[in-house]
C-alpha positions, 0 to 999 in steps of 0.5 A: 262493502256497503250496500247500494242505495235503494232507488229514490230521489237521488237515484238519477244523480250521477255525482255528488260533491260536498263543498266543505271547510273547517272555517266560516267566511272562506266563501263556500257558498260562493264556490258552490254557486260558481261551480254549479254555474261553470258546470252548467256551461260545460253542458251539465245538469246541476243541482245545488243542495244548500244545507247551511241552515243558519246562513242560506245565502245561495237563493240570493246569489242565484236571484231566487229569493222568495220562490216557492217550493212545491210538492209532487208525488215524490216529495219537494220539487226544487226551485229551477233558477234558469229557463232550461231547468238545468240548474235546480236549488233546494235551500231552507231559505225557501221554507222561511216565512220571513227571509230575516228569520233566524233558524234557532234549532238544536242539532236533532231538528237540523239533522232531521231536516238535512235527512229530509232534504236528502230523501224528499227532494225530487231532483230527477236526472242530474250530472252533479249535485253540489252540496253547500255545507256550514262551517265546521265538522259537527252535527250537520256534517255527520248527518249529511255524510251518513245520509248520502253515504249509500249514494255513490259516487261521493266526494269533497271539495275543500275550500280555504283562504291563503292565510295560515289561520284558515289553512290550519282550520281547514286541515282539520276538515281534511282529517274529517274527510279521512275519518269519514271515508270521504274522498277529496276531489281537491282543494280550492284557495279562495280570496287569493289576492285582490284583482284590481279592476283598473290595472289588472294587477293581483295583490296578495292581501292576506298571504299566498299559496296556503291552499296549494301547500295544504293540498301538497301536504295532504296529497290531494289535487290543488284545483286553483286560486280564485282572486278577490274580484269586484265583478265576482262580488257584484254578480253574487250581490245582485244575483247575476251570472258571472259567466254571462254578465262579466266574462272578462272577470279574472275569476272567470277562467279560474272557476271554469278551469276548476270545473273542468278539472273536477269533471276530468277527475270524476271517473278516477276519484269518484269511481 
């Protein structure tokens, strides 16, 4: 039995959810951002830890580029993205002098920063901390899992797109979760058809049902299918809140449902 974590900057965090995928380009940052917003509108206080060190896109998605990270006696103060200070964000994007600067680091330096993010960000009291991860199952993933392991509860939300090539890669991520002892909260299928803004018909551009099949074969919950939606894309590109700016978006009810399913399952899956 693992020892409980010593009190620290994560002591006030009730639930930690890692957003994972074995493949790049499936929309992990999109799902992380929209999940955090949906949880916020369910009345939860949410933090986002962006450890995609080479592609920190969440500051732009939340219209927080150029914001400064300040120090306090407990470490770094995350950037608050709303007036009520109920959504907080930490990203390497805030630490770069130039937003176009490439992060050209070897594994040890990346791992050291991830461990510093885990230990030195003063999150305060949070209902959920959503951790956006880079693609793959390598150094960064091992570093964050090992750094977070003492803090219970901990679980993984696995993101895929419908086509077989993506599902095959994401299947390896489920194997990673099994090998590292991560409980899987569920699978989300992103880019699941194109939602036409004119006629509201949803056309399966890639294929259909790959995420649901993957979840069934793995014996984990399938949480929903998020369509390709121009309004969702626009909200992320411009840093707008989908739930406020585009409430009629076909992606909105799906994302809300996913958040509610995660909340309903937290006590059982992450006890």
